[in-house]
ChimeraX commands (.cxc) that place a marker at each C-alpha (Angstrom):
marker #1 position -5.99,-9.04,-11.13 radius 0.5
marker #1 position -7.26,-9.91,-7.67 radius 0.5
marker #1 position -4.92,-9.50,-4.67 radius 0.5
marker #1 position -5.32,-10.81,-1.12 radius 0.5
marker #1 position -3.36,-10.36,2.09 radius 0.5
marker #1 position -5.45,-13.23,3.47 radius 0.5
marker #1 position -3.72,-15.80,1.25 radius 0.5
marker #1 position -0.35,-14.13,0.55 radius 0.5
marker #1 position 2.61,-15.80,2.22 radius 0.5
marker #1 position 4.34,-13.81,4.98 radius 0.5
marker #1 position 7.99,-13.21,4.05 radius 0.5
marker #1 position 10.77,-11.50,6.04 radius 0.5
marker #1 position 11.49,-7.84,5.40 radius 0.5
marker #1 position 14.55,-7.09,3.31 radius 0.5
marker #1 position 16.37,-6.15,6.56 radius 0.5
marker #1 position 14.91,-9.06,8.58 radius 0.5
marker #1 position 13.15,-6.75,11.08 radius 0.5
marker #1 position 9.58,-7.86,10.38 radius 0.5
marker #1 position 7.32,-9.58,7.85 radius 0.5
marker #1 position 5.30,-8.49,4.86 radius 0.5
marker #1 position 2.78,-10.07,2.56 radius 0.5
marker #1 position 3.66,-9.39,-1.06 radius 0.5
marker #1 position 0.40,-8.82,-2.93 radius 0.5
marker #1 position 1.60,-8.10,-6.48 radius 0.5
marker #1 position 4.75,-7.24,-8.40 radius 0.5
marker #1 position 5.14,-5.73,-11.84 radius 0.5
marker #1 position 8.51,-5.92,-13.57 radius 0.5
marker #1 position 9.63,-4.75,-16.98 radius 0.5
marker #1 position 12.74,-6.23,-18.62 radius 0.5
marker #1 position 13.82,-7.66,-15.24 radius 0.5
marker #1 position 13.46,-4.27,-13.52 radius 0.5
marker #1 position 10.96,-3.60,-10.72 radius 0.5
marker #1 position 8.27,-1.15,-11.84 radius 0.5
marker #1 position 6.10,-1.47,-8.70 radius 0.5
marker #1 position 5.39,-3.79,-5.78 radius 0.5
marker #1 position 2.36,-3.93,-3.46 radius 0.5
marker #1 position 2.58,-5.34,0.05 radius 0.5
marker #1 position 0.98,-5.33,3.49 radius 0.5
marker #1 position 3.57,-5.13,6.29 radius 0.5
marker #1 position 3.24,-6.12,9.95 radius 0.5
marker #1 position 5.16,-3.59,12.05 radius 0.5
marker #1 position 5.51,-5.10,15.51 radius 0.5
marker #1 position 8.56,-3.41,17.01 radius 0.5
marker #1 position 10.77,-0.35,16.86 radius 0.5
marker #1 position 13.80,-0.54,14.60 radius 0.5
marker #1 position 15.17,0.17,11.14 radius 0.5
marker #1 position 12.95,0.27,8.08 radius 0.5
marker #1 position 14.16,-1.56,4.97 radius 0.5
marker #1 position 15.73,0.81,2.45 radius 0.5
marker #1 position 15.04,0.48,-1.27 radius 0.5
marker #1 position 17.64,2.67,-3.01 radius 0.5
marker #1 position 16.45,4.19,-6.29 radius 0.5
marker #1 position 12.80,3.53,-5.47 radius 0.5
marker #1 position 9.98,5.65,-4.01 radius 0.5
marker #1 position 7.38,4.55,-1.51 radius 0.5
marker #1 position 3.79,5.20,-0.49 radius 0.5
marker #1 position 3.09,3.87,3.00 radius 0.5
marker #1 position -0.40,3.86,4.52 radius 0.5
marker #1 position -1.21,2.56,8.02 radius 0.5
marker #1 position -4.30,0.33,7.86 radius 0.5
marker #1 position -4.40,-0.95,11.46 radius 0.5
marker #1 position -3.07,0.46,14.73 radius 0.5
marker #1 position -2.07,3.97,15.80 radius 0.5
marker #1 position 0.86,4.28,13.40 radius 0.5
marker #1 position 4.47,5.25,13.94 radius 0.5
marker #1 position 7.16,7.81,13.22 radius 0.5
marker #1 position 10.04,7.35,10.81 radius 0.5
marker #1 position 13.16,9.38,11.37 radius 0.5
marker #1 position 16.83,9.90,10.70 radius 0.5
marker #1 position 19.23,12.75,11.43 radius 0.5
marker #1 position 17.55,15.03,8.87 radius 0.5
marker #1 position 13.89,13.95,8.66 radius 0.5
marker #1 position 10.86,13.10,10.78 radius 0.5
marker #1 position 7.87,11.51,9.04 radius 0.5
marker #1 position 4.61,10.70,10.81 radius 0.5
marker #1 position 2.73,7.62,9.57 radius 0.5
marker #1 position -0.85,8.01,10.74 radius 0.5
marker #1 position -3.86,5.74,10.09 radius 0.5
marker #1 position -5.33,6.11,6.61 radius 0.5
marker #1 position -3.05,9.00,5.64 radius 0.5
marker #1 position -0.87,7.94,2.68 radius 0.5
marker #1 position 2.73,8.97,3.28 radius 0.5
marker #1 position 5.08,9.38,0.30 radius 0.5
marker #1 position 8.85,9.28,0.75 radius 0.5
marker #1 position 12.18,8.22,-0.74 radius 0.5
marker #1 position 12.34,4.44,-0.52 radius 0.5
marker #1 position 16.12,4.61,-0.25 radius 0.5
marker #1 position 16.08,6.70,2.93 radius 0.5
marker #1 position 17.67,5.03,5.97 radius 0.5
marker #1 position 14.89,5.44,8.56 radius 0.5
marker #1 position 14.25,4.26,12.11 radius 0.5
marker #1 position 10.68,3.33,13.06 radius 0.5
marker #1 position 9.18,4.16,16.45 radius 0.5
marker #1 position 5.71,2.71,17.07 radius 0.5
marker #1 position 3.16,5.18,18.41 radius 0.5
marker #1 position 1.03,2.85,20.54 radius 0.5
marker #1 position 1.65,-0.80,19.77 radius 0.5
marker #1 position 1.86,-2.84,16.57 radius 0.5
marker #1 position 0.36,-1.72,13.27 radius 0.5
marker #1 position -0.08,-2.83,9.67 radius 0.5
marker #1 position 0.68,-0.76,6.60 radius 0.5
marker #1 position -0.11,-1.04,2.90 radius 0.5
marker #1 position 2.91,-0.19,0.75 radius 0.5
marker #1 position 3.45,0.75,-2.87 radius 0.5
marker #1 position 7.15,0.64,-3.72 radius 0.5
marker #1 position 7.89,1.89,-7.22 radius 0.5
marker #1 position 10.55,3.10,-9.62 radius 0.5
marker #1 position 9.98,6.85,-10.11 radius 0.5
marker #1 position 11.88,6.71,-13.42 radius 0.5
marker #1 position 9.20,4.37,-14.83 radius 0.5
marker #1 position 5.94,5.37,-13.08 radius 0.5
marker #1 position 4.48,8.07,-10.91 radius 0.5
marker #1 position 2.26,6.89,-8.06 radius 0.5
marker #1 position -0.36,8.67,-5.98 radius 0.5
marker #1 position -2.74,7.38,-3.34 radius 0.5
marker #1 position -5.93,8.50,-1.68 radius 0.5
marker #1 position -8.54,7.10,0.67 radius 0.5
marker #1 position -12.04,6.43,-0.65 radius 0.5
marker #1 position -15.25,5.78,1.31 radius 0.5
marker #1 position -18.69,4.29,0.54 radius 0.5
marker #1 position -19.95,4.90,-2.98 radius 0.5
marker #1 position -18.81,4.50,-6.57 radius 0.5
marker #1 position -15.06,4.38,-7.21 radius 0.5
marker #1 position -14.03,7.17,-9.59 radius 0.5
marker #1 position -13.06,5.55,-12.88 radius 0.5
marker #1 position -9.73,6.30,-14.51 radius 0.5
marker #1 position -8.04,4.90,-17.57 radius 0.5
marker #1 position -4.71,4.23,-15.85 radius 0.5
marker #1 position -3.47,1.29,-13.84 radius 0.5
marker #1 position -4.89,1.52,-10.35 radius 0.5
marker #1 position -4.90,-0.54,-7.17 radius 0.5
marker #1 position -7.95,-0.77,-4.92 radius 0.5
marker #1 position -7.22,-2.28,-1.48 radius 0.5
marker #1 position -10.08,-2.82,0.98 radius 0.5
marker #1 position -9.26,-1.71,4.53 radius 0.5
marker #1 position -12.79,-2.32,5.84 radius 0.5
marker #1 position -16.25,-2.89,4.41 radius 0.5
marker #1 position -16.33,-4.32,0.92 radius 0.5
marker #1 position -15.84,-3.60,-2.75 radius 0.5
marker #1 position -18.58,-4.70,-5.14 radius 0.5
marker #1 position -17.12,-5.32,-8.60 radius 0.5
marker #1 position -19.64,-4.76,-11.43 radius 0.5
marker #1 position -22.27,-6.84,-9.65 radius 0.5
marker #1 position -20.25,-10.06,-9.96 radius 0.5
marker #1 position -17.59,-10.17,-7.26 radius 0.5
marker #1 position -17.30,-8.87,-3.71 radius 0.5
marker #1 position -13.94,-8.20,-2.09 radius 0.5
marker #1 position -13.61,-7.83,1.69 radius 0.5
marker #1 position -11.03,-6.47,4.13 radius 0.5
marker #1 position -7.49,-7.40,3.14 radius 0.5
marker #1 position -8.44,-8.00,-0.48 radius 0.5
marker #1 position -8.25,-5.85,-3.54 radius 0.5
marker #1 position -7.57,-5.59,-7.23 radius 0.5
marker #1 position -5.19,-4.15,-9.79 radius 0.5
marker #1 position -7.16,-2.87,-12.78 radius 0.5
marker #1 position -7.21,-0.47,-15.73 radius 0.5
marker #1 position -10.86,0.43,-15.10 radius 0.5
marker #1 position -13.01,0.84,-12.02 radius 0.5
marker #1 position -16.23,1.19,-14.02 radius 0.5
marker #1 position -19.09,-0.25,-11.98 radius 0.5
marker #1 position -16.98,-0.74,-8.83 radius 0.5
marker #1 position -18.72,0.40,-5.63 radius 0.5
marker #1 position -17.49,0.59,-2.03 radius 0.5
marker #1 position -20.17,-0.73,0.35 radius 0.5
marker #1 position -20.75,-1.64,4.00 radius 0.5
marker #1 position -19.24,1.52,5.49 radius 0.5
marker #1 position -16.11,0.69,3.55 radius 0.5
marker #1 position -12.72,2.32,3.33 radius 0.5
marker #1 position -10.47,1.63,0.35 radius 0.5
marker #1 position -6.97,2.76,-0.57 radius 0.5
marker #1 position -6.78,3.75,-4.22 radius 0.5
marker #1 position -3.28,3.95,-5.66 radius 0.5
marker #1 position -2.91,5.17,-9.23 radius 0.5
marker #1 position 0.21,4.15,-11.18 radius 0.5
marker #1 position 0.80,6.64,-13.99 radius 0.5
marker #1 position 3.40,6.50,-16.75 radius 0.5
marker #1 position 6.11,9.17,-16.55 radius 0.5
marker link #1:1,2 radius 0.2
marker link #1:2,3 radius 0.2
marker link #1:3,4 radius 0.2
marker link #1:4,5 radius 0.2
marker link #1:5,6 radius 0.2
marker link #1:6,7 radius 0.2
marker link #1:7,8 radius 0.2
marker link #1:8,9 radius 0.2
marker link #1:9,10 radius 0.2
marker link #1:10,11 radius 0.2
marker link #1:11,12 radius 0.2
marker link #1:12,13 radius 0.2
marker link #1:13,14 radius 0.2
marker link #1:14,15 radius 0.2
marker link #1:15,16 radius 0.2
marker link #1:16,17 radius 0.2
marker link #1:17,18 radius 0.2
marker link #1:18,19 radius 0.2
marker link #1:19,20 radius 0.2
marker link #1:20,21 radius 0.2
marker link #1:21,22 radius 0.2
marker link #1:22,23 radius 0.2
marker link #1:23,24 radius 0.2
marker link #1:24,25 radius 0.2
marker link #1:25,26 radius 0.2
marker link #1:26,27 radius 0.2
marker link #1:27,28 radius 0.2
marker link #1:28,29 radius 0.2
marker link #1:29,30 radius 0.2
marker link #1:30,31 radius 0.2
marker link #1:31,32 radius 0.2
marker link #1:32,33 radius 0.2
marker link #1:33,34 radius 0.2
marker link #1:34,35 radius 0.2
marker link #1:35,36 radius 0.2
marker link #1:36,37 radius 0.2
marker link #1:37,38 radius 0.2
marker link #1:38,39 radius 0.2
marker link #1:39,40 radius 0.2
marker link #1:40,41 radius 0.2
marker link #1:41,42 radius 0.2
marker link #1:42,43 radius 0.2
marker link #1:43,44 radius 0.2
marker link #1:44,45 radius 0.2
marker link #1:45,46 radius 0.2
marker link #1:46,47 radius 0.2
marker link #1:47,48 radius 0.2
marker link #1:48,49 radius 0.2
marker link #1:49,50 radius 0.2
marker link #1:50,51 radius 0.2
marker link #1:51,52 radius 0.2
marker link #1:52,53 radius 0.2
marker link #1:53,54 radius 0.2
marker link #1:54,55 radius 0.2
marker link #1:55,56 radius 0.2
marker link #1:56,57 radius 0.2
marker link #1:57,58 radius 0.2
marker link #1:58,59 radius 0.2
marker link #1:59,60 radius 0.2
marker link #1:60,61 radius 0.2
marker link #1:61,62 radius 0.2
marker link #1:62,63 radius 0.2
marker link #1:63,64 radius 0.2
marker link #1:64,65 radius 0.2
marker link #1:65,66 radius 0.2
marker link #1:66,67 radius 0.2
marker link #1:67,68 radius 0.2
marker link #1:68,69 radius 0.2
marker link #1:69,70 radius 0.2
marker link #1:70,71 radius 0.2
marker link #1:71,72 radius 0.2
marker link #1:72,73 radius 0.2
marker link #1:73,74 radius 0.2
marker link #1:74,75 radius 0.2
marker link #1:75,76 radius 0.2
marker link #1:76,77 radius 0.2
marker link #1:77,78 radius 0.2
marker link #1:78,79 radius 0.2
marker link #1:79,80 radius 0.2
marker link #1:80,81 radius 0.2
marker link #1:81,82 radius 0.2
marker link #1:82,83 radius 0.2
marker link #1:83,84 radius 0.2
marker link #1:84,85 radius 0.2
marker link #1:85,86 radius 0.2
marker link #1:86,87 radius 0.2
marker link #1:87,88 radius 0.2
marker link #1:88,89 radius 0.2
marker link #1:89,90 radius 0.2
marker link #1:90,91 radius 0.2
marker link #1:91,92 radius 0.2
marker link #1:92,93 radius 0.2
marker link #1:93,94 radius 0.2
marker link #1:94,95 radius 0.2
marker link #1:95,96 radius 0.2
marker link #1:96,97 radius 0.2
marker link #1:97,98 radius 0.2
marker link #1:98,99 radius 0.2
marker link #1:99,100 radius 0.2
marker link #1:100,101 radius 0.2
marker link #1:101,102 radius 0.2
marker link #1:102,103 radius 0.2
marker link #1:103,104 radius 0.2
marker link #1:104,105 radius 0.2
marker link #1:105,106 radius 0.2
marker link #1:106,107 radius 0.2
marker link #1:107,108 radius 0.2
marker link #1:108,109 radius 0.2
marker link #1:109,110 radius 0.2
marker link #1:110,111 radius 0.2
marker link #1:111,112 radius 0.2
marker link #1:112,113 radius 0.2
marker link #1:113,114 radius 0.2
marker link #1:114,115 radius 0.2
marker link #1:115,116 radius 0.2
marker link #1:116,117 radius 0.2
marker link #1:117,118 radius 0.2
marker link #1:118,119 radius 0.2
marker link #1:119,120 radius 0.2
marker link #1:120,121 radius 0.2
marker link #1:121,122 radius 0.2
marker link #1:122,123 radius 0.2
marker link #1:123,124 radius 0.2
marker link #1:124,125 radius 0.2
marker link #1:125,126 radius 0.2
marker link #1:126,127 radius 0.2
marker link #1:127,128 radius 0.2
marker link #1:128,129 radius 0.2
marker link #1:129,130 radius 0.2
marker link #1:130,131 radius 0.2
marker link #1:131,132 radius 0.2
marker link #1:132,133 radius 0.2
marker link #1:133,134 radius 0.2
marker link #1:134,135 radius 0.2
marker link #1:135,136 radius 0.2
marker link #1:136,137 radius 0.2
marker link #1:137,138 radius 0.2
marker link #1:138,139 radius 0.2
marker link #1:139,140 radius 0.2
marker link #1:140,141 radius 0.2
marker link #1:141,142 radius 0.2
marker link #1:142,143 radius 0.2
marker link #1:143,144 radius 0.2
marker link #1:144,145 radius 0.2
marker link #1:145,146 radius 0.2
marker link #1:146,147 radius 0.2
marker link #1:147,148 radius 0.2
marker link #1:148,149 radius 0.2
marker link #1:149,150 radius 0.2
marker link #1:150,151 radius 0.2
marker link #1:151,152 radius 0.2
marker link #1:152,153 radius 0.2
marker link #1:153,154 radius 0.2
marker link #1:154,155 radius 0.2
marker link #1:155,156 radius 0.2
marker link #1:156,157 radius 0.2
marker link #1:157,158 radius 0.2
marker link #1:158,159 radius 0.2
marker link #1:159,160 radius 0.2
marker link #1:160,161 radius 0.2
marker link #1:161,162 radius 0.2
marker link #1:162,163 radius 0.2
marker link #1:163,164 radius 0.2
marker link #1:164,165 radius 0.2
marker link #1:165,166 radius 0.2
marker link #1:166,167 radius 0.2
marker link #1:167,168 radius 0.2
marker link #1:168,169 radius 0.2
marker link #1:169,170 radius 0.2
marker link #1:170,171 radius 0.2
marker link #1:171,172 radius 0.2
marker link #1:172,173 radius 0.2
marker link #1:173,174 radius 0.2
marker link #1:174,175 radius 0.2
marker link #1:175,176 radius 0.2
marker link #1:176,177 radius 0.2
view
């Protein structure tokens, strides 16, 4: 399945403090399994909480931000996937102006998620559901399709997929528990 932040509609955050572009959602029996989105973070303030869910958050543009509450301080830095409890009540403080972040919000009772950053070259193939999101450069798909910045795919196989053009891609694997 192809995903694109370029065509996805901007919708308000759950708490109304910003906007996000929902890229894909997978539900099972009416229950959220995972959701992919690209959020615009333009001001300091509360982050939306998703009780019962976990989150991977990766800054794709800008200098990033810190997330904190009375017991935790998390640093969201460019291209460093950050995993945390989606239900945590957190305040965001921008580091140096607005930023964008790719998010995987998922139910840890149904799937386990992990993310890493890939650069130019072949994408390692796996036999599990994975998301490939292009931050820069491009993704050549088996010689037939080319995806650019802000685009990506959800797939069971990355056979023949190559990152080109000095590209950077977020790979998120969604594994059954």
